[in-house]
C-alpha positions in Angstrom: -16.4 6.2 22.3 -14.9 9.4 23.7 -17.1 11.5 21.3 -20.3 10.1 22.7 -19.1 10.4 26.3 -18.3 14.1 25.6 -21.7 14.6 23.9 -23.4 13.3 27.0 -21.5 15.8 29.1 -22.3 18.7 26.7 -26.0 17.9 26.8 -25.9 18.5 30.6 -25.4 22.2 29.8 -28.9 23.6 29.5 -27.7 26.6 27.4 -26.0 24.2 25.0 -29.1 22.1 24.6 -31.2 25.2 23.8 -28.7 26.7 21.4 -28.4 23.4 19.7 -32.2 23.1 19.4 -32.4 26.5 17.7 -29.7 25.5 15.3 -31.3 22.2 14.4 -34.8 23.6 13.8 -33.4 26.5 11.8 -31.1 24.5 9.6 -33.9 21.9 9.1 -35.9 24.7 7.5 -32.8 25.9 5.5 -32.8 22.4 3.9 -36.5 22.6 3.1 -36.1 26.1 1.7 -33.2 25.1 -0.5 -34.9 22.0 -1.8 -37.7 24.2 -3.0 -35.2 26.6 -4.7 -33.3 23.7 -6.4 -36.5 22.3 -7.8 -37.7 25.7 -8.9 -34.4 27.0 -10.5 -31.9 24.2 -11.1 -33.9 21.1 -12.0 -37.0 22.5 -13.5 -37.5 20.9 -17.0 -38.2 24.4 -18.4 -34.8 25.6 -17.3 -31.3 24.2 -18.3 -28.6 26.0 -16.3 -25.1 26.1 -17.6 -22.0 26.5 -15.3 -22.2 30.3 -16.1 -25.9 30.4 -15.1 -25.1 28.6 -11.8 -22.2 31.0 -11.1 -24.5 34.0 -11.8 -27.1 32.5 -9.4 -24.6 32.1 -6.6 -23.2 35.6 -7.2 -26.7 37.0 -7.0 -27.2 35.4 -3.6 -23.7 35.8 -2.1 -21.9 38.8 -3.5 -24.3 41.5 -2.0 -23.8 39.8 1.4 -20.1 39.9 0.9 -20.4 43.7 0.7 -22.8 44.0 3.6 -21.2 41.3 5.7 -18.9 43.6 7.7 -22.0 45.1 9.3 -23.1 41.8 10.8 -20.1 41.4 13.2 -20.5 44.9 14.6 -24.1 44.2 15.4 -23.3 40.8 16.9 -20.7 42.5 19.2 -23.1 45.3 20.1 -26.6 43.8 20.3 -28.0 40.8 22.2 -27.1 37.7 20.2 -30.1 35.9 21.6 -32.4 38.7 20.2 -30.6 38.5 16.8 -31.3 34.7 16.6 -34.9 35.2 17.4 -35.5 38.1 14.9 -33.5 36.4 12.1 -35.8 33.4 12.2 -38.9 35.5 12.5 -37.8 37.6 9.5 -37.2 34.5 7.4 -40.6 33.2 8.2 -42.1 36.3 6.6 -39.7 36.2 3.6 -40.6 32.5 2.8 -44.3 33.4 2.8 -43.6 36.0 0.2 -41.5 33.7 -1.9 -44.2 31.0 -1.7 -46.7 33.5 -3.1 -44.4 34.3 -6.1 -43.7 30.6 -6.8 -47.4 29.8 -6.7 -47.9 32.4 -9.4 -44.9 31.1 -11.3 -43.3 34.5 -11.0 -39.5 33.8 -10.9 -38.7 37.5 -11.3 -36.2 39.9 -9.9 -38.5 40.3 -6.9 -38.2 36.5 -6.3 -34.3 36.7 -6.3 -34.4 39.8 -4.1 -36.4 37.9 -1.5 -34.1 34.9 -1.8 -31.1 37.2 -1.4 -32.5 38.8 1.7 -33.3 35.4 3.3 -29.8 34.2 2.7 -28.3 37.4 4.0 -30.4 37.1 7.2 -29.2 33.5 7.5 -25.6 34.8 7.9 -26.6 36.8 11.0 -28.0 33.5 12.3 -24.9 31.4 11.6 -22.4 34.0 12.9 -24.5 34.5 16.0 -24.6 30.7 16.7 -20.8 30.5 16.5 -20.2 33.7 18.5 -22.5 32.5 21.3 -21.0 29.0 21.6 -18.4 29.9 24.3 -21.1 31.2 26.5 -22.9 27.8 26.8 -20.0 25.3 27.3 -16.8 25.3 29.2 -13.6 26.1 27.3 -12.2 22.6 27.5 -15.4 21.3 25.7 -15.2 23.7 22.8 -13.7 21.2 20.3 -16.5 18.8 21.0 -19.1 21.5 20.9 -17.8 22.7 17.6 -17.9 19.1 16.3 -21.4 18.4 17.5 -23.3 21.7 16.9 -22.4 22.7 13.3 -22.3 19.1 12.2 -25.7 18.3 13.7 -27.0 21.5 12.0 -25.6 20.3 8.7 -27.3 16.9 9.2 -30.6 18.7 10.1 -30.1 20.7 6.8 -29.8 17.4 4.9 -32.9 16.0 6.6 -34.7 19.2 5.5 -33.5 18.7 1.9 -35.0 15.2 2.1 -38.3 16.4 3.6 -38.5 19.3 1.1 -37.9 16.9 -1.8 -40.4 14.4 -0.5 -43.1 17.0 0.0 -42.4 18.3 -3.5 -42.7 14.8 -4.9 -45.9 14.1 -3.1 -47.7 17.4 -3.7 -46.0 18.7 -6.9 -46.0 22.1 -5.4 -42.9 24.1 -4.4 -45.2 26.7 -2.8 -46.3 24.1 -0.2 -42.7 23.2 0.5 -41.9 26.9 1.1 -44.9 27.2 3.4 -43.6 24.3 5.4 -40.2 26.0 5.6 -41.9 29.1 6.9 -43.6 27.2 9.6 -40.4 25.6 10.8 -38.6 29.0 10.8 -41.4 30.2 13.1 -40.8 27.3 15.4 -37.1 28.2 15.5 -37.9 31.7 16.5 -40.1 30.4 19.3 -37.3 28.2 20.5 -34.9 31.2 20.5 -37.0 32.9 23.2 -35.7 30.2 25.7 -32.0 30.8 25.0 -29.7 32.0 27.9 -27.7 35.2 27.5 -25.1 34.7 24.7 -23.1 37.9 25.0 -21.4 40.0 24.0 -19.7 40.5 27.4 -19.9 44.3 27.3 -17.7 44.6 30.4 -14.8 43.8 28.1 -15.6 46.9 25.9 -13.1 49.7 26.3 -13.8 53.3 25.2 -11.6 52.6 22.1 -13.8 49.7 21.1 -17.0 51.5 21.8 -15.9 54.3 19.4 -15.0 51.6 16.8 -18.5 50.1 17.0 -19.9 53.4 15.9 -18.0 53.0 12.6 -18.6 49.7 10.9 -15.5 49.4 8.8 -13.3 50.9 11.5 -14.7 48.4 13.9 -14.0 45.6 11.4 -10.4 46.7 11.0 -10.1 46.9 14.7 -11.1 43.3 15.1 -8.8 42.3 12.3 -5.9 44.0 14.0 -6.6 41.9 17.1 -6.4 38.6 15.3 -3.5 36.5 16.5 -1.3 34.9 13.8 -2.9 31.5 14.5 -6.4 32.9 13.9 -5.3 34.6 10.6 -3.8 31.3 9.4 -6.9 29.4 10.4 -9.1 31.8 8.4 -6.8 31.3 5.4 -6.9 27.5 5.7 -10.7 27.3 6.0 -11.3 29.6 3.0 -8.7 27.8 0.9 -10.4 24.5 1.7 -13.7 25.8 0.4 -12.4 26.8 -3.1 -12.2 23.2 -4.5 -15.2 22.1 -2.5 -17.4 24.8 -4.0 -16.1 24.1 -7.5 -17.0 20.4 -7.0 -20.6 21.5 -6.0 -21.0 23.2 -9.4 -19.5 20.2 -11.2 -21.8 17.8 -9.3 -24.9 19.8 -10.2 -23.9 19.8 -13.9 -23.1 16.0 -13.8 -26.5 15.1 -12.4 -28.4 17.7 -14.5 -26.7 17.0 -17.9 -25.0 13.6 -17.7 -26.4 11.2 -15.1 -30.0 12.0 -14.3 -31.3 14.9 -16.4 -33.9 17.5 -15.4 -36.7 16.7 -13.0 -37.0 14.3 -10.1 -34.3 11.8 -11.3 -31.5 14.4 -11.5 -32.6 16.1 -8.2 -32.7 12.7 -6.4 -29.2 11.8 -7.7 -27.8 15.2 -6.5 -29.5 14.6 -3.2 -27.7 11.3 -2.8 -24.3 13.1 -3.4 -25.2 15.9 -0.9 -26.3 13.2 1.6 -23.0 11.5 1.3 -21.3 14.8 2.0 -23.5 15.1 5.0 -22.5 11.7 6.2 -18.9 12.9 5.9 -19.7 15.8 8.1 -21.1 13.4 10.7 -17.9 11.2 10.5 -15.8 14.3 11.0 -17.8 15.3 14.1 -17.3 11.8 15.6 -13.5 11.5 14.9 -12.2 15.0 15.0 -12.3 15.7 18.8 -10.5 12.5 19.7 -7.9 12.7 16.9 -7.1 16.3 17.7 -6.5 15.3 21.3 -4.3 12.4 20.1 -2.4 13.9 17.2 -2.8 17.7 17.7 -4.7 20.1 15.4 -1.9 20.6 12.8 -1.4 16.9 12.1 -5.1 16.3 11.8 -5.5 19.2 9.4 -2.7 17.8 7.3 -4.3 14.4 7.3 -7.7 15.6 6.1 -6.1 17.9 3.5 -4.3 14.8 2.1 -7.6 12.9 2.2 -9.2 15.7 0.0 -6.3 15.3 -2.4 -6.8 11.6 -2.7 -10.6 11.5 -3.2 -10.4 14.0 -6.0 -8.5 11.4 -8.0 -9.6 8.1 -6.6 -12.5 7.4 -7.2 -13.8 10.8 -8.5 -12.0 10.5 -11.8 -14.1 7.5 -12.8 -17.0 9.9 -13.3 -19.8 7.4 -12.5 -22.5 8.1 -9.9 -21.1 5.9 -7.2 -17.7 7.4 -7.5 -19.1 10.9 -7.2 -20.9 9.9 -4.0 -17.7 8.4 -2.5 -15.8 11.5 -3.4 -18.5 13.7 -1.8 -18.2 11.6 1.4 -14.4 12.2 1.6 -14.7 15.9 0.8 -17.4 16.2 3.6 -14.9 14.7 6.1 -12.2 17.1 4.9 -14.3 20.2 4.8 -16.1 19.7 8.2 -12.9 18.6 10.0 -11.2 21.8 8.9 -14.1 23.9 10.0 -14.3 22.3 13.5 -10.6 22.9 14.0 -10.6 26.5 12.8 -13.9 27.4 14.7 -12.3 26.1 17.9 -9.0 27.9 17.3 -10.7 31.2 16.7 -13.0 30.9 19.8 -9.9 30.1 21.9 -7.5 32.8 20.8 -9.9 35.7 20.0 -11.5 37.9 22.7 -15.2 37.7 23.1 -15.9 41.3 22.2 -14.3 40.7 18.7 -15.9 37.2 18.1 -18.9 38.5 16.2 -16.9 40.6 13.8 -14.3 37.8 13.3 -17.0 35.3 12.5 -18.5 37.8 10.1 -15.1 38.1 8.4 -15.1 34.3 8.3 -18.5 34.3 6.6 -17.6 37.0 4.1 -14.4 35.2 3.2 -16.2 31.9 2.6 -18.9 33.7 0.5 -16.3 35.4 -1.6 -14.3 32.2 -2.2 -17.5 30.3 -3.0 -18.4 32.9 -5.7 -14.8 32.9 -7.0 -15.0 29.1 -7.3 -18.3 29.2 -9.3 -16.7 31.8 -11.6 -13.8 29.5 -12.1 -16.2 26.6 -12.7 -18.0 28.6 -15.4 -14.7 29.2 -17.2 -13.2 25.7 -17.0 -16.0 23.2 -16.7 -17.8 21.7 -19.8 -21.6 21.5 -19.8 -21.5 18.0 -18.5 -19.3 18.9 -15.5 -16.7 16.2 -16.5 -13.1 17.4 -16.5 -10.0 15.4 -15.5 -7.9 18.5 -15.5 -10.1 20.2 -12.9 -9.9 17.2 -10.7 -6.2 17.1 -11.0 -5.9 20.8 -10.1 -8.1 20.4 -7.1 -6.0 17.5 -5.9 -2.8 19.5 -6.2 -4.6 22.4 -4.3 -5.2 20.1 -1.3 -1.7 18.9 -1.4 -0.4 22.4 -1.3 -2.7 23.2 1.6 -1.3 20.2 3.5 2.2 21.5 3.0 1.4 25.0 4.2 -0.4 23.7 7.3 2.5 21.4 8.1 5.1 24.1 7.9 3.2 27.1 9.4 0.6 26.0 11.9 2.8 25.2 14.9 4.9 28.4 14.3 1.8 30.5 14.2 0.5 29.2 17.5 0.7 31.9 20.2 -0.4 32.5 23.8 -3.9 31.6 24.7 -6.5 34.0 26.2 -8.2 33.3 29.5 -11.2 31.0 29.1 -14.6 32.5 28.4 -17.1 32.1 31.2 -19.6 29.2 30.6 -23.1 29.1 31.9 -24.4 26.0 33.6 
């Protein structure tokens, strides 16, 4: 298959191999960390979260970063991205050690949530840095495939981490041990980051005007926003719009497995893990098929196709509200969500100048966080305690249909002139 031939070519780039290695190890630990959090907060028999409680938890984690997020891009466009990747993993190692101590003492207090919040915030430096550094490790004509392989492989590593974390929790009965394992893997990721090649920014592109803007965070962010071509702005809108029903379905799935299918404890967590795993398989399918289908159909047609897929799986089979149907729907939504991300990541990297990439990907992350929180608030208002709602599924399906219509009408018209290719390291 073309995908695998392209993957072999990508792996010949030493910089890509090393950047991918850092991503895989780091996101493996993300999965271990979040398995411990899910067991501690969502599926503990002592706690029975409602949709409102889940929304509050996501808001606690994501809203502060939404406020602080604009700073991330300025730093990524000013400091060594390689150093940021190293330090972010080292900091998370220390944070997880602190969280493990609190969990061992059964101290799920404001300090616990503060440390979790900080760990998630640092993770956004990591993810934005990985995306902004990608054009420095592959040639421009391989960016679509690189954006299919790297984030999707990272998502699969995250799912493996979830499985490892759940397995260790089941064997030991101790979330603290799971968190210690996560801290160890973050430390390994920091060690791997020491071997990365230079990842920019290319400071020879910085003009005096931009240097002045870097000194003022919000002015710098606005400067980056002003340099967004129409196609990049549309792409950001598309990817954030796609995440609204996806995030709403995450809350619904947690409620279904917590209060309808499995209940608290290991049974509910295992069922949720199966649905999350199916979504991850969808991510993998998207990585395999997106590069070749984009070359064959073009970006706009493929985006329309996956938006239509999202509309269909919200109704058939999700509306049956049985475990297997939820798993199949999660698979389809995984294909839709990751295909959109691959296409939009590649579009942004191609049409936005390198000196603005860090800030643009920070805008990207802030928008996704804000939409995710908005979706959880909507879920708290419209979902019953069981998570079962035909009206919500119908509205989500119509949302995807509307998105397909917008892409079909506006994508080609928004496409503008391309920038010169970014230099790639051998």
